[in-house]
Every structure is written in C-alpha cells, then in structure tokens.
py3Dmol code that shows the C-alpha trace and the ligand (Angstrom):
import py3Dmol

protein = """\
ATOM      1  CA  MET A   1      23.580  16.461  37.635  1.00  0.00           C
ATOM      2  CA  SER A   2      26.677  15.155  35.950  1.00  0.00           C
ATOM      3  CA  SER A   3      29.201  12.638  37.140  1.00  0.00           C
ATOM      4  CA  THR A   4      32.337  11.081  35.797  1.00  0.00           C
ATOM      5  CA  LEU A   5      32.678   7.438  34.977  1.00  0.00           C
ATOM      6  CA  PRO A   6      35.186   5.640  37.156  1.00  0.00           C
ATOM      7  CA  ASP A   7      36.894   2.543  35.844  1.00  0.00           C
ATOM      8  CA  ASN A   8      34.322   0.120  37.091  1.00  0.00           C
ATOM      9  CA  ARG A   9      35.494  -2.889  35.110  1.00  0.00           C
ATOM     10  CA  HIS A  10      36.718  -4.620  38.217  1.00  0.00           C
ATOM     11  CA  TYR A  11      34.229  -3.106  40.537  1.00  0.00           C
ATOM     12  CA  VAL A  12      32.786  -5.922  42.604  1.00  0.00           C
ATOM     13  CA  ALA A  13      29.559  -5.914  44.632  1.00  0.00           C
ATOM     14  CA  ALA A  14      29.644  -2.176  44.521  1.00  0.00           C
ATOM     15  CA  GLU A  15      27.445   0.263  46.300  1.00  0.00           C
ATOM     16  CA  LYS A  16      27.032   2.163  43.109  1.00  0.00           C
ATOM     17  CA  GLN A  17      26.634   0.627  39.699  1.00  0.00           C
ATOM     18  CA  LEU A  18      27.144   2.642  36.572  1.00  0.00           C
ATOM     19  CA  ILE A  19      25.618   1.441  33.375  1.00  0.00           C
ATOM     20  CA  VAL A  20      24.882   2.659  29.893  1.00  0.00           C
ATOM     21  CA  PRO A  21      27.609   5.185  29.277  1.00  0.00           C
ATOM     22  CA  LEU A  22      26.174   5.793  25.832  1.00  0.00           C
ATOM     23  CA  GLY A  23      28.652   6.904  23.246  1.00  0.00           C
ATOM     24  CA  SER A  24      30.172   9.887  24.857  1.00  0.00           C
ATOM     25  CA  ASP A  25      33.417  10.837  26.416  1.00  0.00           C
ATOM     26  CA  THR A  26      33.494  10.345  30.129  1.00  0.00           C
ATOM     27  CA  GLU A  27      33.746  14.080  30.778  1.00  0.00           C
ATOM     28  CA  SER A  28      30.164  14.833  29.868  1.00  0.00           C
ATOM     29  CA  LEU A  29      28.036  12.119  31.378  1.00  0.00           C
ATOM     30  CA  HIS A  30      24.750  13.071  32.939  1.00  0.00           C
ATOM     31  CA  GLU A  31      22.651  11.114  35.344  1.00  0.00           C
ATOM     32  CA  LEU A  32      19.396  10.063  33.720  1.00  0.00           C
ATOM     33  CA  PHE A  33      17.854   7.877  36.375  1.00  0.00           C
ATOM     34  CA  ARG A  34      18.698   6.202  39.658  1.00  0.00           C
ATOM     35  CA  PHE A  35      17.243   3.089  41.317  1.00  0.00           C
ATOM     36  CA  ARG A  36      17.770   3.178  45.078  1.00  0.00           C
ATOM     37  CA  PHE A  37      17.556  -0.060  47.053  1.00  0.00           C
ATOM     38  CA  GLY A  38      17.727   0.128  50.803  1.00  0.00           C
ATOM     39  CA  THR A  39      19.157   3.621  50.898  1.00  0.00           C
ATOM     40  CA  PRO A  40      17.512   6.498  52.726  1.00  0.00           C
ATOM     41  CA  ALA A  41      14.485   7.568  50.696  1.00  0.00           C
ATOM     42  CA  ILE A  42      14.987  10.727  48.685  1.00  0.00           C
ATOM     43  CA  GLN A  43      12.147  12.192  46.687  1.00  0.00           C
ATOM     44  CA  ASP A  44      12.914  13.532  43.234  1.00  0.00           C
ATOM     45  CA  THR A  45      11.646  12.986  39.726  1.00  0.00           C
ATOM     46  CA  ALA A  46      14.717  11.174  38.418  1.00  0.00           C
ATOM     47  CA  SER A  47      14.887   8.307  40.885  1.00  0.00           C
ATOM     48  CA  ILE A  48      12.818   5.702  42.655  1.00  0.00           C
ATOM     49  CA  ASN A  49      13.187   4.225  46.144  1.00  0.00           C
ATOM     50  CA  VAL A  50      12.456   0.581  45.429  1.00  0.00           C
ATOM     51  CA  LYS A  51      10.982  -1.296  48.395  1.00  0.00           C
ATOM     52  CA  LEU A  52      13.479  -4.163  48.286  1.00  0.00           C
ATOM     53  CA  THR A  53      16.377  -4.676  50.663  1.00  0.00           C
ATOM     54  CA  PRO A  54      19.873  -5.643  49.519  1.00  0.00           C
ATOM     55  CA  ALA A  55      20.737  -9.172  50.620  1.00  0.00           C
ATOM     56  CA  ALA A  56      24.205  -8.333  51.896  1.00  0.00           C
ATOM     57  CA  ASN A  57      22.919  -5.388  53.899  1.00  0.00           C
ATOM     58  CA  GLN A  58      24.820  -2.865  51.865  1.00  0.00           C
ATOM     59  CA  SER A  59      22.964  -0.016  50.257  1.00  0.00           C
ATOM     60  CA  VAL A  60      22.779  -0.246  46.508  1.00  0.00           C
ATOM     61  CA  GLU A  61      22.048   2.198  43.771  1.00  0.00           C
ATOM     62  CA  THR A  62      21.907   1.684  40.038  1.00  0.00           C
ATOM     63  CA  VAL A  63      22.678   4.810  38.102  1.00  0.00           C
ATOM     64  CA  TRP A  64      21.902   5.190  34.419  1.00  0.00           C
ATOM     65  CA  LEU A  65      24.131   7.635  32.610  1.00  0.00           C
ATOM     66  CA  THR A  66      23.787   9.369  29.305  1.00  0.00           C
ATOM     67  CA  GLY A  67      25.921  11.634  27.164  1.00  0.00           C
ATOM     68  CA  SER A  68      23.069  14.024  26.395  1.00  0.00           C
ATOM     69  CA  SER A  69      21.306  16.520  28.612  1.00  0.00           C
ATOM     70  CA  VAL A  70      18.482  15.386  30.887  1.00  0.00           C
ATOM     71  CA  LYS A  71      15.054  16.851  31.579  1.00  0.00           C
ATOM     72  CA  THR A  72      12.680  15.727  34.303  1.00  0.00           C
ATOM     73  CA  ARG A  73       9.016  16.475  34.846  1.00  0.00           C
ATOM     74  CA  GLN A  74       5.916  15.214  36.599  1.00  0.00           C
ATOM     75  CA  SER A  75       2.460  14.698  35.120  1.00  0.00           C
ATOM     76  CA  GLY A  76      -0.513  13.052  36.833  1.00  0.00           C
ATOM     77  CA  SER A  77       0.842  10.170  38.897  1.00  0.00           C
ATOM     78  CA  LEU A  78       3.864   9.777  36.633  1.00  0.00           C
ATOM     79  CA  GLN A  79       7.452  10.973  36.759  1.00  0.00           C
ATOM     80  CA  PHE A  80       9.508  11.372  33.608  1.00  0.00           C
ATOM     81  CA  ALA A  81      13.275  11.562  33.116  1.00  0.00           C
ATOM     82  CA  GLU A  82      14.339  12.081  29.516  1.00  0.00           C
ATOM     83  CA  CYS A  83      17.505  12.403  27.457  1.00  0.00           C
ATOM     84  CA  ASP A  84      18.038  12.281  23.679  1.00  0.00           C
ATOM     85  CA  ASP A  85      17.476   8.579  23.268  1.00  0.00           C
ATOM     86  CA  PHE A  86      15.740   7.321  26.366  1.00  0.00           C
ATOM     87  CA  GLN A  87      12.896   8.092  28.707  1.00  0.00           C
ATOM     88  CA  PHE A  88      12.255   6.608  32.144  1.00  0.00           C
ATOM     89  CA  VAL A  89       8.656   6.724  33.364  1.00  0.00           C
ATOM     90  CA  THR A  90       7.873   5.787  36.956  1.00  0.00           C
ATOM     91  CA  CYS A  91       4.920   5.613  39.296  1.00  0.00           C
ATOM     92  CA  ASN A  92       4.295   4.728  42.933  1.00  0.00           C
ATOM     93  CA  ILE A  93       0.679   3.706  43.493  1.00  0.00           C
ATOM     94  CA  ASP A  94      -0.789   3.194  46.976  1.00  0.00           C
ATOM     95  CA  LEU A  95      -2.517  -0.190  46.894  1.00  0.00           C
ATOM     96  CA  SER A  96      -4.457   0.196  50.172  1.00  0.00           C
ATOM     97  CA  ASN A  97      -8.044  -0.925  49.594  1.00  0.00           C
ATOM     98  CA  LYS A  98      -7.355  -1.470  45.932  1.00  0.00           C
ATOM     99  CA  ASP A  99      -7.702  -4.516  43.805  1.00  0.00           C
ATOM    100  CA  ILE A 100      -4.304  -5.284  42.258  1.00  0.00           C
ATOM    101  CA  SER A 101      -5.518  -6.012  38.719  1.00  0.00           C
ATOM    102  CA  THR A 102      -7.535  -2.772  38.594  1.00  0.00           C
ATOM    103  CA  ALA A 103      -4.645  -0.744  40.028  1.00  0.00           C
ATOM    104  CA  VAL A 104      -2.173  -2.266  37.552  1.00  0.00           C
ATOM    105  CA  GLU A 105      -4.495  -1.692  34.608  1.00  0.00           C
ATOM    106  CA  ALA A 106      -4.948   1.954  35.617  1.00  0.00           C
ATOM    107  CA  ALA A 107      -1.217   2.544  36.144  1.00  0.00           C
ATOM    108  CA  TYR A 108      -0.122   0.878  32.907  1.00  0.00           C
ATOM    109  CA  SER A 109      -2.885   2.637  30.954  1.00  0.00           C
ATOM    110  CA  GLU A 110      -1.777   5.992  32.333  1.00  0.00           C
ATOM    111  CA  ILE A 111       1.823   5.239  31.317  1.00  0.00           C
ATOM    112  CA  LEU A 112       0.959   3.921  27.859  1.00  0.00           C
ATOM    113  CA  THR A 113      -1.463   6.778  27.154  1.00  0.00           C
ATOM    114  CA  ALA A 114       1.061   9.401  28.251  1.00  0.00           C
ATOM    115  CA  THR A 115       3.790   7.852  26.116  1.00  0.00           C
ATOM    116  CA  ALA A 116       1.690   6.943  23.056  1.00  0.00           C
ATOM    117  CA  THR A 117       2.301  10.223  21.300  1.00  0.00           C
ATOM    118  CA  ASN A 118       5.687  11.222  22.645  1.00  0.00           C
ATOM    119  CA  HIS A 119       9.164  11.074  21.171  1.00  0.00           C
ATOM    120  CA  TYR A 120      10.078   7.716  22.687  1.00  0.00           C
ATOM    121  CA  PRO A 121       7.655   5.286  21.051  1.00  0.00           C
ATOM    122  CA  ASN A 122       9.360   2.003  21.946  1.00  0.00           C
ATOM    123  CA  ALA A 123       8.639   0.260  25.247  1.00  0.00           C
ATOM    124  CA  VAL A 124      11.932  -1.506  25.944  1.00  0.00           C
ATOM    125  CA  ARG A 125      11.928  -2.581  29.583  1.00  0.00           C
ATOM    126  CA  ALA A 126       9.599  -2.673  32.602  1.00  0.00           C
ATOM    127  CA  TRP A 127      10.236  -3.348  36.287  1.00  0.00           C
ATOM    128  CA  ASN A 128       7.251  -4.119  38.525  1.00  0.00           C
ATOM    129  CA  TYR A 129       7.438  -4.315  42.310  1.00  0.00           C
ATOM    130  CA  PHE A 130       4.501  -4.887  44.660  1.00  0.00           C
ATOM    131  CA  PRO A 131       3.801  -6.617  47.991  1.00  0.00           C
ATOM    132  CA  GLU A 132       2.553 -10.136  48.694  1.00  0.00           C
ATOM    133  CA  ILE A 133       3.037 -11.363  45.151  1.00  0.00           C
ATOM    134  CA  ASN A 134       2.266 -14.992  46.073  1.00  0.00           C
ATOM    135  CA  ARG A 135      -0.803 -14.284  48.197  1.00  0.00           C
ATOM    136  CA  GLY A 136      -4.024 -15.987  47.099  1.00  0.00           C
ATOM    137  CA  ALA A 137      -4.694 -19.359  45.504  1.00  0.00           C
ATOM    138  CA  GLY A 138      -4.874 -20.316  41.852  1.00  0.00           C
ATOM    139  CA  ASP A 139      -5.996 -17.559  39.519  1.00  0.00           C
ATOM    140  CA  LEU A 140      -6.559 -15.243  42.495  1.00  0.00           C
ATOM    141  CA  GLU A 141      -2.855 -15.135  43.322  1.00  0.00           C
ATOM    142  CA  SER A 142      -1.650 -11.511  43.306  1.00  0.00           C
ATOM    143  CA  TYR A 143       0.911 -12.162  40.557  1.00  0.00           C
ATOM    144  CA  ARG A 144      -1.720 -13.649  38.284  1.00  0.00           C
ATOM    145  CA  GLN A 145      -4.084 -10.752  38.990  1.00  0.00           C
ATOM    146  CA  PHE A 146      -1.212  -8.413  38.163  1.00  0.00           C
ATOM    147  CA  THR A 147      -0.774 -10.117  34.771  1.00  0.00           C
ATOM    148  CA  VAL A 148      -4.488  -9.636  34.036  1.00  0.00           C
ATOM    149  CA  GLY A 149      -4.333  -5.866  34.613  1.00  0.00           C
ATOM    150  CA  ARG A 150      -1.098  -5.525  32.632  1.00  0.00           C
ATOM    151  CA  ALA A 151      -2.501  -7.543  29.709  1.00  0.00           C
ATOM    152  CA  ASP A 152      -5.653  -5.381  29.591  1.00  0.00           C
ATOM    153  CA  ALA A 153      -3.609  -2.187  29.454  1.00  0.00           C
ATOM    154  CA  PHE A 154      -1.270  -3.442  26.708  1.00  0.00           C
ATOM    155  CA  LYS A 155      -4.261  -4.637  24.706  1.00  0.00           C
ATOM    156  CA  LYS A 156      -5.993  -1.240  24.981  1.00  0.00           C
ATOM    157  CA  ALA A 157      -2.760   0.456  23.925  1.00  0.00           C
ATOM    158  CA  GLY A 158      -2.469  -1.806  20.880  1.00  0.00           C
ATOM    159  CA  ILE A 159       0.779  -3.390  22.054  1.00  0.00           C
ATOM    160  CA  SER A 160       0.797  -7.129  21.486  1.00  0.00           C
ATOM    161  CA  ALA A 161       3.322  -9.974  21.483  1.00  0.00           C
ATOM    162  CA  PRO A 162       6.071 -10.078  20.351  1.00  0.00           C
ATOM    163  CA  ASN A 163       6.270  -6.303  20.930  1.00  0.00           C
ATOM    164  CA  VAL A 164       5.796  -6.397  24.698  1.00  0.00           C
ATOM    165  CA  PRO A 165       8.851  -5.168  26.630  1.00  0.00           C
ATOM    166  CA  ALA A 166      11.372  -7.200  28.580  1.00  0.00           C
ATOM    167  CA  ALA A 167      10.370  -7.207  32.265  1.00  0.00           C
ATOM    168  CA  THR A 168      11.004  -8.047  35.878  1.00  0.00           C
ATOM    169  CA  THR A 169       8.152  -8.592  38.350  1.00  0.00           C
ATOM    170  CA  ILE A 170       9.131  -9.141  41.966  1.00  0.00           C
ATOM    171  CA  GLY A 171       7.324  -9.184  45.306  1.00  0.00           C
ATOM    172  CA  THR A 172       8.271  -6.707  48.046  1.00  0.00           C
ATOM    173  CA  ARG A 173       7.890  -7.185  51.803  1.00  0.00           C
ATOM    174  CA  THR A 174       6.999  -3.732  53.064  1.00  0.00           C
ATOM    175  CA  ASP A 175       4.494  -1.012  52.189  1.00  0.00           C
ATOM    176  CA  GLN A 176       1.321  -1.241  50.149  1.00  0.00           C
ATOM    177  CA  LEU A 177       3.015   0.190  47.105  1.00  0.00           C
ATOM    178  CA  LEU A 178       2.879  -0.742  43.435  1.00  0.00           C
ATOM    179  CA  GLN A 179       6.059   0.535  41.809  1.00  0.00           C
ATOM    180  CA  ILE A 180       6.408   0.504  38.038  1.00  0.00           C
ATOM    181  CA  ILE A 181       9.472   1.728  36.188  1.00  0.00           C
ATOM    182  CA  MET A 182       9.425   1.693  32.399  1.00  0.00           C
ATOM    183  CA  LEU A 183      12.158   2.514  29.924  1.00  0.00           C
ATOM    184  CA  PHE A 184      11.187   3.826  26.479  1.00  0.00           C
ATOM    185  CA  SER A 185      13.514   4.563  23.573  1.00  0.00           C
ATOM    186  CA  LYS A 186      13.576   6.460  20.314  1.00  0.00           C
ATOM    187  CA  THR A 187      15.524   3.724  18.594  1.00  0.00           C
ATOM    188  CA  SER A 188      13.450   0.634  18.028  1.00  0.00           C
ATOM    189  CA  ALA A 189      14.346  -2.515  19.931  1.00  0.00           C
ATOM    190  CA  THR A 190      14.477  -6.092  18.743  1.00  0.00           C
ATOM    191  CA  ASN A 191      12.837  -8.488  21.144  1.00  0.00           C
ATOM    192  CA  ILE A 192      14.524 -11.816  21.716  1.00  0.00           C
ATOM    193  CA  GLU A 193      13.091 -15.105  22.964  1.00  0.00           C
ATOM    194  CA  ASN A 194      14.859 -18.067  24.552  1.00  0.00           C
ATOM    195  CA  GLU A 195      14.866 -21.460  22.831  1.00  0.00           C
ATOM    196  CA  ARG A 196      14.985 -23.246  26.220  1.00  0.00           C
ATOM    197  CA  GLN A 197      11.828 -21.494  27.339  1.00  0.00           C
ATOM    198  CA  THR A 198       8.311 -21.113  26.001  1.00  0.00           C
ATOM    199  CA  SER A 199       7.672 -17.445  25.324  1.00  0.00           C
ATOM    200  CA  ALA A 200       5.922 -16.130  28.429  1.00  0.00           C
ATOM    201  CA  TYR A 201       3.175 -14.682  26.222  1.00  0.00           C
ATOM    202  CA  HIS A 202       2.511 -18.270  25.057  1.00  0.00           C
ATOM    203  CA  TYR A 203       2.440 -19.916  28.507  1.00  0.00           C
ATOM    204  CA  PRO A 204      -0.496 -22.355  28.701  1.00  0.00           C
ATOM    205  CA  ARG A 205      -3.680 -21.732  30.699  1.00  0.00           C
ATOM    206  CA  GLU A 206      -2.524 -23.617  33.807  1.00  0.00           C
ATOM    207  CA  TYR A 207      -0.200 -20.714  34.726  1.00  0.00           C
ATOM    208  CA  GLY A 208      -2.951 -18.125  34.861  1.00  0.00           C
ATOM    209  CA  PRO A 209      -5.990 -16.589  33.213  1.00  0.00           C
ATOM    210  CA  VAL A 210      -3.786 -14.666  30.764  1.00  0.00           C
ATOM    211  CA  SER A 211      -0.230 -15.310  29.586  1.00  0.00           C
ATOM    212  CA  PRO A 212       2.325 -12.877  31.036  1.00  0.00           C
ATOM    213  CA  ALA A 213       2.991  -9.980  28.659  1.00  0.00           C
ATOM    214  CA  PHE A 214       6.781  -9.769  28.530  1.00  0.00           C
ATOM    215  CA  SER A 215       9.659 -10.660  26.206  1.00  0.00           C
ATOM    216  CA  ARG A 216      12.757 -12.556  27.333  1.00  0.00           C
ATOM    217  CA  ALA A 217      15.094  -9.770  26.264  1.00  0.00           C
ATOM    218  CA  SER A 218      15.227  -6.579  24.305  1.00  0.00           C
ATOM    219  CA  LEU A 219      18.179  -5.458  22.176  1.00  0.00           C
ATOM    220  CA  ILE A 220      18.875  -1.924  21.055  1.00  0.00           C
ATOM    221  CA  LYS A 221      21.474  -1.489  18.353  1.00  0.00           C
ATOM    222  CA  HIS A 222      22.719   1.964  18.918  1.00  0.00           C
ATOM    223  CA  ALA A 223      25.191   3.880  16.811  1.00  0.00           C
ATOM    224  CA  THR A 224      27.811   3.565  19.523  1.00  0.00           C
ATOM    225  CA  ALA A 225      26.746   0.563  21.578  1.00  0.00           C
ATOM    226  CA  ASN A 226      24.503  -2.461  21.651  1.00  0.00           C
ATOM    227  CA  LEU A 227      22.346  -2.533  24.749  1.00  0.00           C
ATOM    228  CA  LEU A 228      20.870  -5.825  25.851  1.00  0.00           C
ATOM    229  CA  PHE A 229      18.136  -5.804  28.473  1.00  0.00           C
ATOM    230  CA  VAL A 230      17.516  -9.300  29.832  1.00  0.00           C
ATOM    231  CA  SER A 231      14.264  -9.985  31.667  1.00  0.00           C
ATOM    232  CA  GLY A 232      14.135 -11.564  35.056  1.00  0.00           C
ATOM    233  CA  THR A 233      15.119 -15.176  34.354  1.00  0.00           C
ATOM    234  CA  ALA A 234      14.378 -18.150  36.578  1.00  0.00           C
ATOM    235  CA  SER A 235      14.536 -21.944  36.701  1.00  0.00           C
ATOM    236  CA  ILE A 236      11.869 -22.532  34.075  1.00  0.00           C
ATOM    237  CA  VAL A 237      12.346 -24.833  31.099  1.00  0.00           C
ATOM    238  CA  GLY A 238       9.576 -24.807  28.524  1.00  0.00           C
ATOM    239  CA  SER A 239       6.892 -23.349  30.742  1.00  0.00           C
ATOM    240  CA  GLU A 240       7.503 -25.558  33.785  1.00  0.00           C
ATOM    241  CA  SER A 241       9.385 -24.652  36.955  1.00  0.00           C
ATOM    242  CA  GLN A 242      12.345 -26.970  37.557  1.00  0.00           C
ATOM    243  CA  HIS A 243      13.993 -28.193  40.807  1.00  0.00           C
ATOM    244  CA  SER A 244      11.315 -27.070  43.251  1.00  0.00           C
ATOM    245  CA  GLY A 245      12.954 -26.227  46.586  1.00  0.00           C
ATOM    246  CA  ASP A 246      16.554 -26.918  45.405  1.00  0.00           C
ATOM    247  CA  PHE A 247      18.415 -23.616  45.352  1.00  0.00           C
ATOM    248  CA  ASP A 248      21.656 -24.843  43.749  1.00  0.00           C
ATOM    249  CA  LYS A 249      19.916 -26.616  40.890  1.00  0.00           C
ATOM    250  CA  GLN A 250      17.652 -23.620  40.312  1.00  0.00           C
ATOM    251  CA  LEU A 251      20.717 -21.391  40.152  1.00  0.00           C
ATOM    252  CA  GLN A 252      22.385 -23.617  37.522  1.00  0.00           C
ATOM    253  CA  GLU A 253      19.180 -23.858  35.459  1.00  0.00           C
ATOM    254  CA  THR A 254      18.769 -20.078  35.598  1.00  0.00           C
ATOM    255  CA  LEU A 255      22.348 -19.562  34.399  1.00  0.00           C
ATOM    256  CA  ALA A 256      21.800 -22.111  31.603  1.00  0.00           C
ATOM    257  CA  ASN A 257      18.772 -20.072  30.518  1.00  0.00           C
ATOM    258  CA  LEU A 258      20.748 -16.831  30.561  1.00  0.00           C
ATOM    259  CA  GLN A 259      23.601 -18.423  28.642  1.00  0.00           C
ATOM    260  CA  ALA A 260      21.279 -19.919  26.019  1.00  0.00           C
ATOM    261  CA  LEU A 261      19.729 -16.512  25.489  1.00  0.00           C
ATOM    262  CA  VAL A 262      22.978 -14.667  24.891  1.00  0.00           C
ATOM    263  CA  SER A 263      24.916 -17.369  23.031  1.00  0.00           C
ATOM    264  CA  LYS A 264      22.127 -18.245  20.616  1.00  0.00           C
ATOM    265  CA  ASN A 265      21.827 -14.645  19.587  1.00  0.00           C
ATOM    266  CA  GLY A 266      25.520 -13.985  19.164  1.00  0.00           C
ATOM    267  CA  LEU A 267      25.343 -11.652  22.095  1.00  0.00           C
ATOM    268  CA  ASN A 268      27.939 -13.237  24.306  1.00  0.00           C
ATOM    269  CA  ARG A 269      30.260 -10.466  25.254  1.00  0.00           C
ATOM    270  CA  HIS A 270      33.330 -12.096  23.742  1.00  0.00           C
ATOM    271  CA  SER A 271      31.883 -11.422  20.318  1.00  0.00           C
ATOM    272  CA  HIS A 272      32.272  -7.719  20.965  1.00  0.00           C
ATOM    273  CA  CYS A 273      35.638  -6.068  21.030  1.00  0.00           C
ATOM    274  CA  ARG A 274      34.516  -3.405  23.441  1.00  0.00           C
ATOM    275  CA  SER A 275      31.948  -4.256  26.058  1.00  0.00           C
ATOM    276  CA  ILE A 276      31.363  -2.995  29.545  1.00  0.00           C
ATOM    277  CA  SER A 277      31.242  -5.487  32.372  1.00  0.00           C
ATOM    278  CA  PRO A 278      27.852  -7.159  32.507  1.00  0.00           C
ATOM    279  CA  LEU A 279      25.560  -6.135  35.328  1.00  0.00           C
ATOM    280  CA  PHE A 280      23.351  -8.688  37.059  1.00  0.00           C
ATOM    281  CA  THR A 281      20.591  -8.062  39.549  1.00  0.00           C
ATOM    282  CA  VAL A 282      19.752 -11.159  41.573  1.00  0.00           C
ATOM    283  CA  TYR A 283      16.485 -11.531  43.486  1.00  0.00           C
ATOM    284  CA  ILE A 284      16.484 -14.238  46.168  1.00  0.00           C
ATOM    285  CA  ARG A 285      13.888 -15.349  48.698  1.00  0.00           C
ATOM    286  CA  ASN A 286      16.470 -15.826  51.445  1.00  0.00           C
ATOM    287  CA  ASP A 287      20.218 -15.718  51.951  1.00  0.00           C
ATOM    288  CA  VAL A 288      20.761 -19.387  51.171  1.00  0.00           C
ATOM    289  CA  GLY A 289      23.152 -19.588  48.262  1.00  0.00           C
ATOM    290  CA  LEU A 290      24.267 -15.989  48.164  1.00  0.00           C
ATOM    291  CA  LYS A 291      27.983 -16.830  47.864  1.00  0.00           C
ATOM    292  CA  ALA A 292      27.342 -19.661  45.375  1.00  0.00           C
ATOM    293  CA  THR A 293      25.322 -17.257  43.243  1.00  0.00           C
ATOM    294  CA  GLU A 294      28.123 -14.720  42.990  1.00  0.00           C
ATOM    295  CA  SER A 295      30.791 -17.284  42.141  1.00  0.00           C
ATOM    296  CA  SER A 296      28.619 -19.136  39.615  1.00  0.00           C
ATOM    297  CA  ILE A 297      27.745 -15.929  37.769  1.00  0.00           C
ATOM    298  CA  ARG A 298      31.432 -14.978  37.601  1.00  0.00           C
ATOM    299  CA  GLU A 299      32.378 -18.449  36.353  1.00  0.00           C
ATOM    300  CA  THR A 300      29.771 -18.258  33.624  1.00  0.00           C
ATOM    301  CA  PHE A 301      29.924 -14.620  32.557  1.00  0.00           C
ATOM    302  CA  GLY A 302      33.363 -13.430  33.619  1.00  0.00           C
ATOM    303  CA  MET A 303      35.177 -12.375  36.757  1.00  0.00           C
ATOM    304  CA  ASP A 304      34.392  -8.724  36.087  1.00  0.00           C
ATOM    305  CA  SER A 305      30.638  -9.313  36.288  1.00  0.00           C
ATOM    306  CA  ARG A 306      28.962  -6.735  38.481  1.00  0.00           C
ATOM    307  CA  ILE A 307      26.429  -8.390  40.748  1.00  0.00           C
ATOM    308  CA  PHE A 308      24.084  -7.245  43.386  1.00  0.00           C
ATOM    309  CA  CYS A 309      21.531  -9.244  45.292  1.00  0.00           C
ATOM    310  CA  LEU A 310      18.175  -8.168  46.658  1.00  0.00           C
ATOM    311  CA  HIS A 311      15.690  -9.947  48.873  1.00  0.00           C
ATOM    312  CA  GLY A 312      12.451 -10.420  47.012  1.00  0.00           C
ATOM    313  CA  ASP A 313       9.708 -12.888  46.222  1.00  0.00           C
ATOM    314  CA  ILE A 314       9.641 -14.569  42.819  1.00  0.00           C
ATOM    315  CA  CYS A 315       6.309 -14.732  41.014  1.00  0.00           C
ATOM    316  CA  ARG A 316       5.968 -18.511  41.286  1.00  0.00           C
ATOM    317  CA  SER A 317       6.089 -19.652  44.912  1.00  0.00           C
ATOM    318  CA  GLU A 318       8.371 -22.655  44.182  1.00  0.00           C
ATOM    319  CA  LEU A 319      11.075 -20.462  42.643  1.00  0.00           C
ATOM    320  CA  LEU A 320      13.877 -19.279  44.941  1.00  0.00           C
ATOM    321  CA  ILE A 321      15.976 -17.144  42.606  1.00  0.00           C
ATOM    322  CA  GLU A 322      15.605 -14.889  39.585  1.00  0.00           C
ATOM    323  CA  ILE A 323      18.364 -13.026  37.723  1.00  0.00           C
ATOM    324  CA  GLU A 324      18.132 -10.098  35.320  1.00  0.00           C
ATOM    325  CA  GLY A 325      20.938  -8.632  33.260  1.00  0.00           C
TER     326      GLY A 325
END
"""
ligand_1 = """\
14
3EB
C 9.174 -16.505 34.189
O 10.080 -16.705 33.392
C 9.577 -16.088 35.552
O 5.547 -11.268 34.549
O 6.838 -9.563 34.222
C 10.143 -13.187 34.994
C 10.231 -11.917 34.403
C 8.919 -13.656 35.406
C 9.104 -11.116 34.263
C 6.673 -10.752 34.469
C 7.780 -12.844 35.247
C 7.871 -11.596 34.670
O 7.983 -16.691 33.917
C 8.788 -14.978 36.064
"""
view = py3Dmol.view(width=600, height=400)
view.addModel(protein, "pdb")
view.setStyle({"model": 0}, {"cartoon": {"style": "trace"}})
view.addModel(ligand_1, "xyz")
view.setStyle({"model": 1}, {"stick": {}})
view.zoomTo()
view.show()
C-alpha cells in the first residue's frame, strides 16, 4: 500500500501520524507498519491493534513510511514487515494461565532466534504492552517478572548492555495479551544514555531481581536522515522515582530528562537544518494533566510537536506519566 505524505508540520493531535519518510520523494512512499490505538481491530501482518485507549477519545494510528518496497510474512507466532532498511517484528501472546516471565522469555527468544541470521541484525527499538503491570508485591510484581524473562532471552541471544534496544513497557487494561513490537535495522544504531539517569541496565537490586534491559535512546545515522528513537522516559533521576503522586512535577522532571538526553548529544532539532516535527507518545494513568502535558511539550520542543496521549499504567506504581519520542 502506498500513500502520499501530507504537510504534517503543523498537524496537531492528529488521528494519523506519519513518521520516518526516509530519503525519498513523497510520490513513492510505502506503508511499512501501522500501530492502531483504539481503532476498530483489523488483522493483517503489517499492523498491530495495541490494547491501549487514546486519552482524548480520538482514534489514533501511527504509520511508518518508507521509500522502498515492503514485504510482509508470518512465521510461527511472529509477523514480519520488511523494507530495505528496516524490519518490524510483532507478536500477540495469550497470557491466560501463563506465567509472565516464562511467556516473555519464550516470545523474546522466538523473536531473537528468528532475527539472529536475517538481514536486519540490529535491534533498535522495542515496545512491550501487557495487562496488570503493577500487580504483585516486590519482586513478584508483573513488571519485574517481565524484566526477568526479557533479560534471560537477551542473555541467551548474546545481546548485552549497552547493546540492548531502546524500549517502552506499559501496562494495558483489557485482554490477557502480551504484545511485543520490535524494530530491527540493517544500519547499526548508536545507543545513548542520559546523564541525569542511571542506565536502566545498571539499576541497583532494590528495583528488581534483574536490571531492566533497555537503552535510553537509539540513534541511526542514515544516508538521508538521522533517526532518534527515545525510550519511554519518566520522572526518575539517578535510579529513584521523583515527586511521587505529583503529576505536574513529574511532567517537568520527565521533560528535563528528555531535554538532557537530546541536548547533551547534540540532537536538539535546531542543530539540524531539516528535521521533521518531533513525535511524542504520552502514556498517562488518568486524564489529570492532559492539557498541561500538551502545552509543556510544545513549550519545550516546539509548537509543531506532534503529540498523542494514551491511557496506560507505568511500570513503577508511583509514576503517573511516561513520554517516548
Ligand atoms: C524507567 O526509566 C521507567 O523496562 O522496557 C521506561 C522505558 C521504563 C522502558 C522497560 C521501563 C522500560 O525505568 C520505566
């Protein structure tokens, strides 16, 4: 399927978001992959119906475009969508009667085994969505059990820090479904850490039996564009959550983290003569602060920022907001 690229520079809180128009004229863009949030479920190999609802009750889709042709296929429990440079791999695993760490280990191992020998060797980005992320106490909390399964699979695949991908891990509120979306690339990525935050893969023991296997961001320097994938970012300084229960302060701390990440690495958009409007996905526990979030992001990153907000649970129960970019 091909589509043309509208001028989306001033597109605000759109139903459709277009990103990654990689180095091609706008006439020949092809759809590589589509995230659907809160839209009627459609089953095909090049999209996923994520079990999160948009906060403003509009339906939202994120469409990834490429200049090269696209092939899709299915193998085992995995779906693949591939173009010249990138490959999306997705799975939907029914968690009924399953232990989350075992299910995650199996899913990640299937993905990493299937991709170990293919043409897209670099794991750039992962999105993980599953229900009841904060259920259970201490090390038995679902999120922590998730990190155990993920760590086992990366270890078996020989992928270790700092080479773990950028990631988002968010709790859903319906269905017993583990949804994993991974992006692989031919071009190698440079992983980036944040000087305000301890690397997640170095978090101390108190935050779980294993440290979470993800990088703060992943940068691909492409012939025609630099692509920066920023992990879900929250109100954490060092390794400690800040401003428990205070939405506004958490929002400001989160934005300070995002800004530190991009400015320290010379990635702030003003250093590029040609950059597309940044795209932010915001995950919030409830609607408190929705308006403040949109205006603060625009103040910090530009009025043309494209923002959409989803209801979801953050992996630490005291955190109310997380933003990826
Ligand atoms: C944090 O900074 C907040 O385990 O995949 C953000 C992004 C968070 C990804 C993950 C967790 C993950 O620790 C939580």
